[in-house]
Structures are given as structure tokens and as C-alpha cells.
C-alpha positions, 0 to 999 in steps of 0.5 A, a space after each residue: 500499499 503506498 504510504 502518504 508522507 508530508 513534505 516534511 519528512 521526505 527528506 531523509 528520502 531516496 536519492 536517485 536509483 542509479 541506472 546499472 550500465 547499459 549495452 553498448 548496443 544500446 548506448 548506441 541507440 540512447 546515443 542516436 535517440 538524443 537531441 541534436 544540441 543547439 546552437 548558441 545564440 548570442 544574439 542575447 546580450 545583456 540589455 536583451 535578456 531575461 535577468 542580466 545574469 549569465 553562467 560561464 560556459 565552463 561551469 555549465 559543462 562541468 556540471 553536466 559531465 558531473 551530475 547527469 546520467 548518460 541519457 538525453 538530459 545531458 543534450 537536453 540540459 546543454 540545450 536550453 541554456 545554448 538557447 538563453 546564450 547562458 543566461 539564468 533562469 531561476 535567478 534575478 539580480 535581485 533575489 530568486 524569481 517567485 516560481 522557484 516556489 511554483 516549481 517546488 509546490 507542483 513538485 510537493 502535490 505530485 509527492 503528497 497524491 502519488 505517495 512517491 518520494 523518488 524526486 524529493 532531493 532535499 540537497 536541493 530543498 536546502 540550498 533553496 531555503 538558504 538563498 530564498 532571503 538574498 536581496 543580492 544575486 552573485 553570478 559566480 557564486 558557487 551556490 547560486 550557479 549549482 542551484 540554478 543548474 540544479 533546478 533545471 536538471 530537477 525541472 526536465 526530470 520532475 516534467 518526464 516523471 509527473 506528465 509523461 508516466 512510468 516509462 518502465 511500464 510497457 503500456 502495450 503490455 497492459 493492452 493500452 495502444 493509444 500511442 504515449 504522448 511525447 513531453 518537451 520539459 524545455 518547452 513547458 520551463 520556458 513557458 513558466 519563466 514567460 508566465 513567471 509561472 502564473 496561469 500554469 493550466 494554460 501550459 502545463 503538458 497534461 490533460 486537464 483530468 489529471 489536475 482534478 484528479 489530483 485535487 479530489 485526492 488531496 479530499 480523499 487522503 484525510 478519509 483514511 483516517 475514517 472509519 470505514 467500517 463496512 455498512 450493512 441492511 438485511 433489506 433493500 432501503 427506501 424513502 421513509 424507511 428507519 434504520 439504525 445502519 442510515 445515520 451510517 450512510 448519511 454519515 459517509 456520503 457525507 464524507 464523500 460529498 454526496 449529502 450535506 453535513 448535519 443530519 445523524 437521524 435514522 429516517 431516510 427522508 428525500 435528502 439522503 434519498 437525493 444523496 443517494 442518487 448522486 452517489 449511484 450516478 457518480 458509481 454508475 449503478 442505477 440512480 433509483 435512490 433504493 440502498 441495496 446490496 450493490 450500493 452498499 458494497 460500493 460505499 464500502 470500498 475501502 477509502 485507501 482503496 478508491 486512492 490507488 484508483 485514482 492513481 493509477 487512472 491519474 498515470 493511463 491521462 498522463 499518457 495521454 494529451 491534453 484533450 483537443 481542442 478539436 472535435 473528438 469522439 471519446 469512448 471510455 469503455 468502462 463507464 459503456 459511453 460514448 461522448 462527442 465532443 465540438 471544439 473541445 467542448 462536449 456535446 453529448 453523450 450516449 450509452 454504449 455497449 463494450 466487449 466482453 470479458 472474452 472479447 474485450 474492446 481494445 484500447 487504441 485511437 483511430 479516425 472516423 471518416 466512412 460512415 455506412 447506412 443500411 450496411 451489410 454485417 459479414 460474418 466474422 469468421 470465429 462467429 461462423 465457424 462456432 455459431 452459424 455453421 453449426 446453426 446451420 447444420 441444426 436447420 438448413 433454413 437458418 440463413 433464411 431464418 436471420 436474414 443471411 446469405 452466402 458471399 463467397 465463403 462467407 456469410 453475411 446478414 443482409 440490411 434491415 433492421 433485424 443486421 445486428 450492426 442496426 441501420 448505420 455503422 461508423 469506421 474508422 480503419 485499424 487492425 482490431 475490425 473494432 468500428 461503432 455500429 446501431 443494434 437491435 437488441 435495445 434492451 441492452 441499453 437499459 442495463 447499467 453493466 453493458 460488457 456484451 459484444 464481441 469487440 465492437 460498440 453500440 450505439 443507443 442513438 447512432 442516428 444522433 451521431 450521424 446527423 452530428 457529423 454530417 450536420 455540415 453537409 447541407 445535402 444530408 437532412 434528417 429525414 435523408 438520413 433517415 432514409 439512408 438507414 430504412 433503405 436496406 441498400 448498403 451506402 458508403 459515406 465518406 468524411 473527408 478532411 477536417 470532416 474526420 473525426 479522430 476516436 479514442 477508444 479509453 479505459 478509465 475507472 475514476 475521473 471527474 465529469 463535466 459537473 465537477 464530480 467524482 465517478 469511479 467504474 468497475 475494471 472490468 477487463 482486470 487492466 486496473 489490477 495489472 496497472 497496480 502490480 507494474 505501479 505500485 511495487 516498488 512503492 510498497 
């Protein structure tokens, strides 16, 4: 279990682990990956410089040689100062820059919420403390120069770890095939300096969900010391009921911000009803307001387990880019929902059915570029072998009864309302043969747990999505879309250029929704469990 330490207790903490010697071939490969050394920008003079303070070139060369490990960090530090013509970043003639504290706060926040103290450098923090009150900075002072360079090096290390995630984790081993984002620490540091540490959210290289979850962790950490004894009820509790368990439920819902503090009675009143519905919404349960076994099971989940769940998802969020300011689709598998974003803002959401545990939906990204109205369903070879051929063997009229026909050596289902793909499908080319589609089995969307498909994603409102995607094409009116869906004749519509839509099939079991509420969902494929084995092993 991750232990959460206050910063003051970390001073005697970990030092950076020393890398084992790499094989010569690995060193060669790493050297090829290093960024090219930037030319020194000699146009920067004292009169047009940022701080009026400059570092001696030999001092920087010695620091890089002595302090930095044999990786791309060497060139990153050299490039950063070459582009600045060796001017200081963290100090001005009249003292240390205020944004030093911005960085220290970022680091301390990261340590607090993650429980990972490996980034803490007690010597650097002590040097910052000793220089904080100085009103005159001498650029040749060894303490000043070493602190300047150590801050830059430490900032680069922090950025890579805090915003790129644990590089030791192979994301494809965790069935995650969305490419890991690339972070440029120098760009981030340039922005920090330019903005003097202000308006951090506008340039911090992380998806907004990361900081939203980080704020929720600050709420959950103090709850670790609260009594979380399991609550039970022999019957389902409803409005008007009385039970000794109800006061405990109210107290816990108040701690979780689903209920206002102050009511400790044992009566199931309207306030508790609203609080129960709030909790059910956040957990993906049916929002009946009734408190039964499923409700209490989620309410009894230990706080430490919820903290871990948030940390696991924060790690995943570090892999993905900042939310695009364009149109895009996000399908969150554990949530069983599709979210359509327009210019970076949520336009609408709809229920979805995803792959079962046996036929899990793959986590990847693509670009939606085709809509197919009245589609054929080309039966996959596995379904043909395991389901269709046995059906034909039992009943020679099997194909006719299911509106199917032979298509060469394979079988396809003809267009129509009974077609397994419904009346429209949406294609984003990928090697997993996964797409979005309609379905005749509408009843499944009423279920709170919707992992039933063979891997593709069924949509509850496919026509709404088609109308949205074609909204800029005046020839595709609502009536024409309806006619195409009911024509019984397959028709492909190509989305071109800027009309192609990025699609992200993600797996997030903890997130903050557009109303500011913290949500949790079940780990339906066991991906959280796999992640925990890698993420927490070195911290226990």
C-alpha cells in the first residue's frame, strides 16, 4: 500500500537510483535518440536578456559532466542554456524568482498525491531555503550557480516523470495501444519563465483530468483515518424507512460530498434520497435512490482502494495528450458511454455496449472517416465457425431465418432492422476490426453493466451521431439520413479532410465529469489490477 508522507518527513528519503551499465548497443541506440545540440544564440546580450545574469560556459560543462547521467538529459540541459545564451532562469540580480516556489509546489503536490518521494532532493530544497532571502545575487557564487543548474535539471526530471508517467511501464503489455504522448520539458520551462509561473493551467503539459483527479485526492487522503467499517442492511432501504444503518450511510455520504453534513437521524428522508442518487450516478449504478446490496458494496470500498484507483487512472492520463480543442469522440469502456466533443467541449453523450470479458474491446485511437447506412454484416470467421455453421447444421433454413446469405466462402447478413449492426455503422480503419454501430437489441442499453458484444461498440443513439457528423453537409438532412438508414441498400458516405473525427477508445475507471463530480467504475477487464502490480510494486 502506498504510504502518504508530508513533505517535511521526506528529507531523509530516497536518492535517485543509479542506472546499471547498459550494453554498448543500447548506448548507441540511446545516443541516436538524443536531441541534436542547439546552436548558441549569441543575439541575446545583457541589455535584452531575461535576468541580466549569465553562467560561465565552463561551469555548465562541468555540471553536465559531473551531475547528469548518460542519457538525453545531458543534451536537453545544454540545449536549454544554448538557446538562452547561458543566461540564468531561476534568479534575478535582486533575488530568487517567485516561480521557483511554483515549481516546488508542483513537485510537493506530486509527491503528496502519489506517495512517490523519489523526486525529492533534500540538498536542492535546503539550497533554495538558504537563498530565498538574499536580495543580491552574485552569478559567480558557487551556491547560486549550482542551485540554478540543479533546478533546471530537476525540473526536466520532474516533467518527464509527472507528465509522461512511469517509463518503466510498457503500456502495450497493459493492452493500451493509444500512442504515449511526448513531453518537451524545455518548452514547459520556457512557458513557466515567460508567464512568471502564472496561469499554469494554460500551458501545463497534461490533460485537464490529471489535475481534476489530483484535487480529488486531496479530499480523499484525510479520509484514510475515518472509520470505514462495512455497512450492512438486511433489506433494501427506501424513502420513509427507518434503520440504525441509515445514520452511518448519511455520515459516509457526507464525507464523500454526496450529502450535506449535519443529519445523523435514522430516517430515510428526501435529503438522503438525493444523496443516494448522487452516489449512484457517480458509481454508474441505476439511479433509483434505493439503497441495496450493490449500493452498499460500493459505499464500503475502502478509501485507500479508491486512492489507488485514482492514482492508476492518473498514470493513464499522463500517457494521453491534452484534450484536443477540435471535434473528437471518446468511448470510455468501463463507463459504457460514448462522448462527442465539439471544439473541445462536450456536445452530448450516449450509452454504449462494449466487448465482454472474453471479447474485450481494444484500447486504441483512430480517425472516423466513413458512415455506412443500411450496412451488410460480414460475419467474422470465428462467429461463422462457432455459431453460424452449427446453426446451419441444426436447421437448413438457418440463413434465411436470420436474413443471411452466402458471400463467397463467408456469410453476410443483409441490410435491415434485424441486422446485427442495425441501420448504420461508423468506420475508423484499424487492425482490430472494431467499429461503432447501431443494434436491434435496444433493451441492453437499460442495463447498468453493458459488456455484451464481441468487441465492437454498439450505440444507443446512432442516428444522433450520424446527424452530428454530417451537420456541415447540407445535402444530408434528417429526412435523408432516416431514408438511408431504412433503404435496405448499403451506402457508404466518406468524411474527408477536417470532417474526419479522431476517436479514442479509452479505459478510465476514475475521472471527474463535466459537472465536477468524481466518478468510479468497475475494472471490467482487470486492467487496473495489472497496472497496480507494476505501479505500486516499488513503493510498498
